[in-house]
Phi, psi and omega in degrees: 000146175294159179265114181302336181285342177258012183303129177290143184287345178285345180285146174283162180291151184139180186297314187274144181203163174240141182255175190287000175278357181309133179251016176058044182281342176087354185299309182305324187285342169260341176288314180229070186294342177269003176244318185249142168216194188241138179209126175058042176079004176223173177273164179204161170272116184257345177204132177287150176309134185261348181205172183302320182297318180290326178292322179297318175302314179299323180289327173295319175294326176297318178289324179285334184306123187291344185243013184048045187269355184250134180242166177214157179293172186294334186280349179274129184251094183292336181296338182291335179248006184298332181265004175302327188273143357288142184260129186296137172257299175187146171056041181079005179260131180223161175265127186287330190072200176046058182291146183261138182294330185287350171248017184056040171076026185289151181276138177244156184229160181236130172246124186264119176225155174286157179309323185290349176252014181111344184084173183293153183231132162260131176253109189069174193248122168280179173294142178279081184262136189301313183300324182285314184299319182289325176292321178295325177298312185293333181272005174111009178074202183230125182265323188224137168242119180255124186250115193288330181189171187298332181293336194242029181276336174039244182267033187302325182288326178287325176292321181296317180299313184289317182256351181070030184276150172282143177254129183243133182203156180282142185294334181291346183248008196268355183305126181084355175257120185250154172078018176288140186271328179231123178248123180279146179230150175083189183238005174280147178302144189235117175283118179273320171200194186294338184249339186250125179238119174275126184238104176298125183226071177302150177153292176303309168226164183305321184256014181306131186221134174267162176233129175251128182244124173053032178050033179220324181251116183254113176267118199246003183053233181247026180276319193209138177210182176249142174254118176296319186293328180262350181057045182201165171291149180204171176231163181272086181299322180280359173230040175263114189266350179245290180200129184287321181293325176294325178295318176301311178304319177295326178296324181295330182294328184290340184295342183275350184269160171248121175205163178241328179251142173244115187241095190267172173278312170242149188096181183269143173269165181209150168256113182274154174302144182304137173078012186248005188298317180297317177295319176294325177289318177304315179293325176296316182295318178302314178295319180298334182270330183233357189268174179271182182274132182281000000 
């Protein structure tokens, strides 16, 4: 829980607040956009929740915050929403919540599938939080953990120990990460099963890899996200740790795929109109070649 003594002065008065330990990961601002925004390089509460729905969203943000930088008054009961996670998005795909500080607050996802289709999948690692672990266990556990890149592995070892899941990651990103069961090689797409396609997309890191599920859901790590301010897909030029030109080339590779959802680790997710993914990527590539730094 956040420290009232560190409450930022930019917060409006009321139960909810952000303290000075905020790392500006952006999670709370998309979880509860009518409560949190950004000022002076950190999140803050710009409006207290006005109704039960907004209050629940703010409590979800409190639980999801990777640094426990969000606080609430005594009348607020965060335990009442602890079992909300994972929260459904569409088609058995869900947002895990419980973001981890070790991944700078990256979003992790859960894909629920029956054993005969390969079992449940975690995409990147959330924080190893008791309420989430219990819910995942009740939903059938985890058969596979897909790690998109080296920044977002977080508590992968604890999930593997608890669920006995195989961990899949590109070999180019595994330095310093031990015990992975499946290492991907090369830059050609790799079929993991009938529904899962790993697509190496080097750029953000040397081994960055997207995961395509059922030709509809594209999990992108830190390779690709949605910009609300620009109303388009974009990439993090100022957080490209390997090579920007390589990332542009990787983006072109995605234009051959069919998908509707972009589900990133950082940045905003989006559901594109059917059949427009290639067009949206082309616009992104044009910005990457000629645009400014976001």
